[in-house]
PDB file as gemmi writes it, atoms N, CA and C in Angstrom:
CRYST1    1.000    1.000    1.000  90.00  90.00  90.00 P 1                      
ATOM      1  N   ASP A   1       0.806  -1.196   0.000  1.00  0.00           N  
ATOM      2  CA  ASP A   1       0.000   0.000   0.000  1.00  0.00           C  
ATOM      3  C   ASP A   1       0.852   1.264   0.000  1.00  0.00           C  
ATOM      4  N   ARG A   2       2.119   1.140   0.168  1.00  0.00           N  
ATOM      5  CA  ARG A   2       2.967   2.326   0.275  1.00  0.00           C  
ATOM      6  C   ARG A   2       3.684   2.560  -1.043  1.00  0.00           C  
ATOM      7  N   GLY A   3       3.870   3.804  -1.363  1.00  0.00           N  
ATOM      8  CA  GLY A   3       4.561   4.146  -2.584  1.00  0.00           C  
ATOM      9  C   GLY A   3       4.070   5.487  -3.093  1.00  0.00           C  
ATOM     10  N   ILE A   4       4.357   5.773  -4.336  1.00  0.00           N  
ATOM     11  CA  ILE A   4       3.950   7.018  -4.974  1.00  0.00           C  
ATOM     12  C   ILE A   4       2.629   6.750  -5.693  1.00  0.00           C  
ATOM     13  N   PRO A   5       1.514   7.370  -5.258  1.00  0.00           N  
ATOM     14  CA  PRO A   5       0.216   7.067  -5.852  1.00  0.00           C  
ATOM     15  C   PRO A   5       0.151   7.453  -7.330  1.00  0.00           C  
ATOM     16  N   ASP A   6      -0.523   6.614  -8.102  1.00  0.00           N  
ATOM     17  CA  ASP A   6      -0.766   6.899  -9.517  1.00  0.00           C  
ATOM     18  C   ASP A   6      -2.041   7.728  -9.614  1.00  0.00           C  
ATOM     19  N   GLY A   7      -1.995   8.938  -9.124  1.00  0.00           N  
ATOM     20  CA  GLY A   7      -3.129   9.850  -9.192  1.00  0.00           C  
ATOM     21  C   GLY A   7      -3.999   9.783  -7.944  1.00  0.00           C  
ATOM     22  N   TYR A   8      -4.911  10.745  -7.867  1.00  0.00           N  
ATOM     23  CA  TYR A   8      -5.778  10.865  -6.702  1.00  0.00           C  
ATOM     24  C   TYR A   8      -6.771   9.717  -6.585  1.00  0.00           C  
ATOM     25  N   ARG A   9      -7.153   9.115  -7.705  1.00  0.00           N  
ATOM     26  CA  ARG A   9      -8.155   8.046  -7.679  1.00  0.00           C  
ATOM     27  C   ARG A   9      -7.645   6.781  -7.000  1.00  0.00           C  
ATOM     28  N   HIS A  10      -6.348   6.628  -6.933  1.00  0.00           N  
ATOM     29  CA  HIS A  10      -5.760   5.382  -6.432  1.00  0.00           C  
ATOM     30  C   HIS A  10      -5.016   5.567  -5.114  1.00  0.00           C  
ATOM     31  N   MET A  11      -5.452   6.542  -4.325  1.00  0.00           N  
ATOM     32  CA  MET A  11      -4.784   6.762  -3.046  1.00  0.00           C  
ATOM     33  C   MET A  11      -5.809   6.859  -1.918  1.00  0.00           C  
ATOM     34  N   ASN A  12      -5.401   6.440  -0.752  1.00  0.00           N  
ATOM     35  CA  ASN A  12      -6.216   6.561   0.450  1.00  0.00           C  
ATOM     36  C   ASN A  12      -5.953   7.915   1.086  1.00  0.00           C  
ATOM     37  N   GLY A  13      -6.819   8.292   1.998  1.00  0.00           N  
ATOM     38  CA  GLY A  13      -6.640   9.543   2.718  1.00  0.00           C  
ATOM     39  C   GLY A  13      -6.875   9.338   4.203  1.00  0.00           C  
ATOM     40  N   TYR A  14      -6.163  10.097   4.984  1.00  0.00           N  
ATOM     41  CA  TYR A  14      -6.254   9.969   6.437  1.00  0.00           C  
ATOM     42  C   TYR A  14      -6.251  11.362   7.043  1.00  0.00           C  
ATOM     43  N   GLY A  15      -7.251  11.642   7.876  1.00  0.00           N  
ATOM     44  CA  GLY A  15      -7.295  12.930   8.547  1.00  0.00           C  
ATOM     45  C   GLY A  15      -6.182  13.043   9.572  1.00  0.00           C  
ATOM     46  N   SER A  16      -5.655  14.222   9.730  1.00  0.00           N  
ATOM     47  CA  SER A  16      -4.558  14.404  10.678  1.00  0.00           C  
ATOM     48  C   SER A  16      -5.051  14.825  12.061  1.00  0.00           C  
ATOM     49  N   HIS A  17      -6.304  15.232  12.163  1.00  0.00           N  
ATOM     50  CA  HIS A  17      -6.846  15.696  13.439  1.00  0.00           C  
ATOM     51  C   HIS A  17      -7.775  14.653  14.051  1.00  0.00           C  
ATOM     52  N   THR A  18      -7.918  14.714  15.355  1.00  0.00           N  
ATOM     53  CA  THR A  18      -8.910  13.917  16.069  1.00  0.00           C  
ATOM     54  C   THR A  18     -10.081  14.840  16.382  1.00  0.00           C  
ATOM     55  N   PHE A  19     -11.291  14.349  16.139  1.00  0.00           N  
ATOM     56  CA  PHE A  19     -12.487  15.152  16.347  1.00  0.00           C  
ATOM     57  C   PHE A  19     -13.264  14.644  17.555  1.00  0.00           C  
ATOM     58  N   LYS A  20     -13.865  15.582  18.266  1.00  0.00           N  
ATOM     59  CA  LYS A  20     -14.737  15.235  19.388  1.00  0.00           C  
ATOM     60  C   LYS A  20     -16.176  15.358  18.894  1.00  0.00           C  
ATOM     61  N   LEU A  21     -16.872  14.237  18.856  1.00  0.00           N  
ATOM     62  CA  LEU A  21     -18.274  14.216  18.469  1.00  0.00           C  
ATOM     63  C   LEU A  21     -19.091  13.899  19.714  1.00  0.00           C  
ATOM     64  N   VAL A  22     -20.336  14.329  19.726  1.00  0.00           N  
ATOM     65  CA  VAL A  22     -21.210  14.069  20.863  1.00  0.00           C  
ATOM     66  C   VAL A  22     -22.380  13.230  20.372  1.00  0.00           C  
ATOM     67  N   ASN A  23     -22.602  12.080  21.010  1.00  0.00           N  
ATOM     68  CA  ASN A  23     -23.685  11.191  20.579  1.00  0.00           C  
ATOM     69  C   ASN A  23     -25.030  11.668  21.132  1.00  0.00           C  
ATOM     70  N   ALA A  24     -26.095  10.940  20.813  1.00  0.00           N  
ATOM     71  CA  ALA A  24     -27.452  11.335  21.203  1.00  0.00           C  
ATOM     72  C   ALA A  24     -27.634  11.384  22.720  1.00  0.00           C  
ATOM     73  N   GLN A  25     -26.816  10.649  23.458  1.00  0.00           N  
ATOM     74  CA  GLN A  25     -26.899  10.645  24.920  1.00  0.00           C  
ATOM     75  C   GLN A  25     -26.042  11.750  25.548  1.00  0.00           C  
ATOM     76  N   GLY A  26     -25.425  12.569  24.724  1.00  0.00           N  
ATOM     77  CA  GLY A  26     -24.594  13.653  25.217  1.00  0.00           C  
ATOM     78  C   GLY A  26     -23.194  13.234  25.607  1.00  0.00           C  
ATOM     79  N   GLN A  27     -22.805  12.022  25.271  1.00  0.00           N  
ATOM     80  CA  GLN A  27     -21.473  11.520  25.621  1.00  0.00           C  
ATOM     81  C   GLN A  27     -20.483  11.851  24.505  1.00  0.00           C  
ATOM     82  N   PRO A  28     -19.304  12.334  24.882  1.00  0.00           N  
ATOM     83  CA  PRO A  28     -18.300  12.622  23.849  1.00  0.00           C  
ATOM     84  C   PRO A  28     -17.679  11.336  23.296  1.00  0.00           C  
ATOM     85  N   VAL A  29     -17.424  11.351  22.020  1.00  0.00           N  
ATOM     86  CA  VAL A  29     -16.757  10.243  21.330  1.00  0.00           C  
ATOM     87  C   VAL A  29     -15.659  10.867  20.481  1.00  0.00           C  
ATOM     88  N   TYR A  30     -14.462  10.352  20.579  1.00  0.00           N  
ATOM     89  CA  TYR A  30     -13.341  10.877  19.810  1.00  0.00           C  
ATOM     90  C   TYR A  30     -13.101   9.991  18.597  1.00  0.00           C  
ATOM     91  N   CYS A  31     -12.831  10.605  17.468  1.00  0.00           N  
ATOM     92  CA  CYS A  31     -12.630   9.804  16.259  1.00  0.00           C  
ATOM     93  C   CYS A  31     -11.659  10.482  15.298  1.00  0.00           C  
ATOM     94  N   LYS A  32     -11.132   9.680  14.423  1.00  0.00           N  
ATOM     95  CA  LYS A  32     -10.312  10.142  13.299  1.00  0.00           C  
ATOM     96  C   LYS A  32     -10.977   9.616  12.041  1.00  0.00           C  
ATOM     97  N   PHE A  33     -10.883  10.363  10.969  1.00  0.00           N  
ATOM     98  CA  PHE A  33     -11.507   9.963   9.719  1.00  0.00           C  
ATOM     99  C   PHE A  33     -10.478   9.372   8.768  1.00  0.00           C  
ATOM    100  N   HIS A  34     -10.885   8.318   8.096  1.00  0.00           N  
ATOM    101  CA  HIS A  34     -10.068   7.658   7.087  1.00  0.00           C  
ATOM    102  C   HIS A  34     -10.959   7.420   5.879  1.00  0.00           C  
ATOM    103  N   TYR A  35     -10.413   7.569   4.690  1.00  0.00           N  
ATOM    104  CA  TYR A  35     -11.158   7.161   3.505  1.00  0.00           C  
ATOM    105  C   TYR A  35     -10.235   6.352   2.615  1.00  0.00           C  
ATOM    106  N   LYS A  36     -10.792   5.248   2.120  1.00  0.00           N  
ATOM    107  CA  LYS A  36      -9.996   4.311   1.325  1.00  0.00           C  
ATOM    108  C   LYS A  36     -10.571   4.218  -0.078  1.00  0.00           C  
ATOM    109  N   THR A  37      -9.687   4.222  -1.049  1.00  0.00           N  
ATOM    110  CA  THR A  37     -10.105   4.206  -2.441  1.00  0.00           C  
ATOM    111  C   THR A  37     -10.826   2.911  -2.794  1.00  0.00           C  
ATOM    112  N   ASP A  38     -11.913   3.042  -3.537  1.00  0.00           N  
ATOM    113  CA  ASP A  38     -12.631   1.871  -4.044  1.00  0.00           C  
ATOM    114  C   ASP A  38     -12.062   1.408  -5.382  1.00  0.00           C  
ATOM    115  N   GLN A  39     -11.155   2.187  -5.957  1.00  0.00           N  
ATOM    116  CA  GLN A  39     -10.536   1.829  -7.233  1.00  0.00           C  
ATOM    117  C   GLN A  39      -9.351   0.887  -7.048  1.00  0.00           C  
ATOM    118  N   GLY A  40      -8.870   0.769  -5.824  1.00  0.00           N  
ATOM    119  CA  GLY A  40      -7.684  -0.040  -5.560  1.00  0.00           C  
ATOM    120  C   GLY A  40      -6.430   0.815  -5.582  1.00  0.00           C  
ATOM    121  N   ILE A  41      -5.446   0.373  -4.856  1.00  0.00           N  
ATOM    122  CA  ILE A  41      -4.162   1.069  -4.797  1.00  0.00           C  
ATOM    123  C   ILE A  41      -3.399   0.807  -6.086  1.00  0.00           C  
ATOM    124  N   LYS A  42      -2.862   1.874  -6.651  1.00  0.00           N  
ATOM    125  CA  LYS A  42      -2.019   1.765  -7.846  1.00  0.00           C  
ATOM    126  C   LYS A  42      -0.887   2.765  -7.662  1.00  0.00           C  
ATOM    127  N   ASN A  43       0.333   2.299  -7.785  1.00  0.00           N  
ATOM    128  CA  ASN A  43       1.493   3.155  -7.549  1.00  0.00           C  
ATOM    129  C   ASN A  43       2.341   3.306  -8.801  1.00  0.00           C  
ATOM    130  N   LEU A  44       3.107   4.392  -8.809  1.00  0.00           N  
ATOM    131  CA  LEU A  44       4.084   4.645  -9.864  1.00  0.00           C  
ATOM    132  C   LEU A  44       5.457   4.177  -9.387  1.00  0.00           C  
ATOM    133  N   THR A  45       6.296   3.824 -10.325  1.00  0.00           N  
ATOM    134  CA  THR A  45       7.691   3.572  -9.977  1.00  0.00           C  
ATOM    135  C   THR A  45       8.369   4.921  -9.759  1.00  0.00           C  
ATOM    136  N   VAL A  46       9.513   4.910  -9.140  1.00  0.00           N  
ATOM    137  CA  VAL A  46      10.266   6.147  -8.930  1.00  0.00           C  
ATOM    138  C   VAL A  46      10.594   6.787 -10.278  1.00  0.00           C  
ATOM    139  N   GLU A  47      10.940   5.968 -11.251  1.00  0.00           N  
ATOM    140  CA  GLU A  47      11.286   6.486 -12.583  1.00  0.00           C  
ATOM    141  C   GLU A  47      10.072   7.137 -13.250  1.00  0.00           C  
ATOM    142  N   GLU A  48       8.904   6.493 -13.154  1.00  0.00           N  
ATOM    143  CA  GLU A  48       7.686   7.075 -13.733  1.00  0.00           C  
ATOM    144  C   GLU A  48       7.339   8.393 -13.052  1.00  0.00           C  
ATOM    145  N   ALA A  49       7.440   8.433 -11.737  1.00  0.00           N  
ATOM    146  CA  ALA A  49       7.125   9.647 -10.987  1.00  0.00           C  
ATOM    147  C   ALA A  49       8.086  10.777 -11.331  1.00  0.00           C  
ATOM    148  N   ASP A  50       9.366  10.482 -11.451  1.00  0.00           N  
ATOM    149  CA  ASP A  50      10.351  11.499 -11.836  1.00  0.00           C  
ATOM    150  C   ASP A  50      10.036  12.069 -13.211  1.00  0.00           C  
ATOM    151  N   LEU A  51       9.704  11.196 -14.153  1.00  0.00           N  
ATOM    152  CA  LEU A  51       9.381  11.643 -15.507  1.00  0.00           C  
ATOM    153  C   LEU A  51       8.133  12.523 -15.504  1.00  0.00           C  
ATOM    154  N   LEU A  52       7.082  12.096 -14.807  1.00  0.00           N  
ATOM    155  CA  LEU A  52       5.851  12.887 -14.760  1.00  0.00           C  
ATOM    156  C   LEU A  52       6.068  14.226 -14.065  1.00  0.00           C  
ATOM    157  N   ALA A  53       6.853  14.244 -13.008  1.00  0.00           N  
ATOM    158  CA  ALA A  53       7.113  15.491 -12.286  1.00  0.00           C  
ATOM    159  C   ALA A  53       7.793  16.521 -13.171  1.00  0.00           C  
ATOM    160  N   SER A  54       8.632  16.062 -14.076  1.00  0.00           N  
ATOM    161  CA  SER A  54       9.373  17.002 -14.924  1.00  0.00           C  
ATOM    162  C   SER A  54       8.679  17.298 -16.246  1.00  0.00           C  
ATOM    163  N   THR A  55       7.821  16.402 -16.720  1.00  0.00           N  
ATOM    164  CA  THR A  55       7.203  16.606 -18.036  1.00  0.00           C  
ATOM    165  C   THR A  55       5.702  16.856 -17.981  1.00  0.00           C  
ATOM    166  N   ASP A  56       5.029  16.433 -16.918  1.00  0.00           N  
ATOM    167  CA  ASP A  56       3.571  16.526 -16.859  1.00  0.00           C  
ATOM    168  C   ASP A  56       3.111  16.682 -15.411  1.00  0.00           C  
ATOM    169  N   PRO A  57       3.396  17.830 -14.791  1.00  0.00           N  
ATOM    170  CA  PRO A  57       3.066  17.994 -13.379  1.00  0.00           C  
ATOM    171  C   PRO A  57       1.564  17.974 -13.079  1.00  0.00           C  
ATOM    172  N   ASP A  58       0.716  18.131 -14.102  1.00  0.00           N  
ATOM    173  CA  ASP A  58      -0.737  18.099 -13.907  1.00  0.00           C  
ATOM    174  C   ASP A  58      -1.341  16.725 -14.171  1.00  0.00           C  
ATOM    175  N   TYR A  59      -0.525  15.701 -14.259  1.00  0.00           N  
ATOM    176  CA  TYR A  59      -0.973  14.348 -14.583  1.00  0.00           C  
ATOM    177  C   TYR A  59      -2.109  13.875 -13.678  1.00  0.00           C  
ATOM    178  N   SER A  60      -1.945  14.011 -12.380  1.00  0.00           N  
ATOM    179  CA  SER A  60      -2.942  13.494 -11.431  1.00  0.00           C  
ATOM    180  C   SER A  60      -4.262  14.246 -11.530  1.00  0.00           C  
ATOM    181  N   ILE A  61      -4.188  15.563 -11.683  1.00  0.00           N  
ATOM    182  CA  ILE A  61      -5.402  16.369 -11.814  1.00  0.00           C  
ATOM    183  C   ILE A  61      -6.134  16.012 -13.100  1.00  0.00           C  
ATOM    184  N   ARG A  62      -5.402  15.882 -14.184  1.00  0.00           N  
ATOM    185  CA  ARG A  62      -6.020  15.537 -15.473  1.00  0.00           C  
ATOM    186  C   ARG A  62      -6.618  14.131 -15.437  1.00  0.00           C  
ATOM    187  N   ASP A  63      -5.939  13.187 -14.792  1.00  0.00           N  
ATOM    188  CA  ASP A  63      -6.462  11.835 -14.668  1.00  0.00           C  
ATOM    189  C   ASP A  63      -7.808  11.847 -13.945  1.00  0.00           C  
ATOM    190  N   LEU A  64      -7.905  12.583 -12.859  1.00  0.00           N  
ATOM    191  CA  LEU A  64      -9.157  12.685 -12.111  1.00  0.00           C  
ATOM    192  C   LEU A  64     -10.234  13.363 -12.953  1.00  0.00           C  
ATOM    193  N   TYR A  65      -9.887  14.470 -13.589  1.00  0.00           N  
ATOM    194  CA  TYR A  65     -10.842  15.203 -14.431  1.00  0.00           C  
ATOM    195  C   TYR A  65     -11.352  14.323 -15.569  1.00  0.00           C  
ATOM    196  N   ASN A  66     -10.443  13.651 -16.257  1.00  0.00           N  
ATOM    197  CA  ASN A  66     -10.840  12.807 -17.392  1.00  0.00           C  
ATOM    198  C   ASN A  66     -11.721  11.644 -16.953  1.00  0.00           C  
ATOM    199  N   ALA A  67     -11.414  11.043 -15.829  1.00  0.00           N  
ATOM    200  CA  ALA A  67     -12.239   9.940 -15.336  1.00  0.00           C  
ATOM    201  C   ALA A  67     -13.666  10.423 -15.076  1.00  0.00           C  
ATOM    202  N   ILE A  68     -13.804  11.552 -14.408  1.00  0.00           N  
ATOM    203  CA  ILE A  68     -15.132  12.103 -14.121  1.00  0.00           C  
ATOM    204  C   ILE A  68     -15.833  12.498 -15.411  1.00  0.00           C  
ATOM    205  N   SER A  69     -15.105  13.138 -16.315  1.00  0.00           N  
ATOM    206  CA  SER A  69     -15.666  13.559 -17.602  1.00  0.00           C  
ATOM    207  C   SER A  69     -16.193  12.377 -18.410  1.00  0.00           C  
ATOM    208  N   ASN A  70     -15.547  11.229 -18.281  1.00  0.00           N  
ATOM    209  CA  ASN A  70     -15.957  10.023 -19.008  1.00  0.00           C  
ATOM    210  C   ASN A  70     -17.009   9.203 -18.256  1.00  0.00           C  
ATOM    211  N   GLY A  71     -17.507   9.725 -17.137  1.00  0.00           N  
ATOM    212  CA  GLY A  71     -18.534   9.023 -16.377  1.00  0.00           C  
ATOM    213  C   GLY A  71     -17.998   7.945 -15.458  1.00  0.00           C  
ATOM    214  N   ASN A  72     -16.685   7.883 -15.315  1.00  0.00           N  
ATOM    215  CA  ASN A  72     -16.055   6.907 -14.422  1.00  0.00           C  
ATOM    216  C   ASN A  72     -15.787   7.604 -13.081  1.00  0.00           C  
ATOM    217  N   PHE A  73     -16.845   7.732 -12.288  1.00  0.00           N  
ATOM    218  CA  PHE A  73     -16.763   8.511 -11.061  1.00  0.00           C  
ATOM    219  C   PHE A  73     -16.012   7.743  -9.978  1.00  0.00           C  
ATOM    220  N   PRO A  74     -14.913   8.296  -9.493  1.00  0.00           N  
ATOM    221  CA  PRO A  74     -14.171   7.618  -8.432  1.00  0.00           C  
ATOM    222  C   PRO A  74     -14.958   7.681  -7.125  1.00  0.00           C  
ATOM    223  N   SER A  75     -14.680   6.742  -6.256  1.00  0.00           N  
ATOM    224  CA  SER A  75     -15.344   6.736  -4.954  1.00  0.00           C  
ATOM    225  C   SER A  75     -14.365   6.247  -3.893  1.00  0.00           C  
ATOM    226  N   TRP A  76     -14.678   6.617  -2.674  1.00  0.00           N  
ATOM    227  CA  TRP A  76     -13.898   6.211  -1.523  1.00  0.00           C  
ATOM    228  C   TRP A  76     -14.855   5.764  -0.434  1.00  0.00           C  
ATOM    229  N   THR A  77     -14.457   4.792   0.351  1.00  0.00           N  
ATOM    230  CA  THR A  77     -15.245   4.364   1.499  1.00  0.00           C  
ATOM    231  C   THR A  77     -14.725   5.105   2.718  1.00  0.00           C  
ATOM    232  N   PHE A  78     -15.641   5.716   3.432  1.00  0.00           N  
ATOM    233  CA  PHE A  78     -15.321   6.574   4.567  1.00  0.00           C  
ATOM    234  C   PHE A  78     -15.404   5.763   5.851  1.00  0.00           C  
ATOM    235  N   TYR A  79     -14.356   5.815   6.665  1.00  0.00           N  
ATOM    236  CA  TYR A  79     -14.324   5.092   7.942  1.00  0.00           C  
ATOM    237  C   TYR A  79     -14.186   6.062   9.077  1.00  0.00           C  
TER     238      TYR A  79                                                      
END                                                                             
């Protein structure tokens, strides 16, 4: 699961803060949010990432835009 993500569609996300929520009984509950890609993890090699960084820095944004434009809506499961 670790590496250089092949765009935003293939990466998980993790909140850096802990939140205090209050349930219906007025009791505090502490939580952190995580979201995991439903598309599956896909990583770039170091060589691919170096090439994209120098020749196509908008690769990840365009990949996300094109997927949505083509009706391939990415999704994440929220934990």
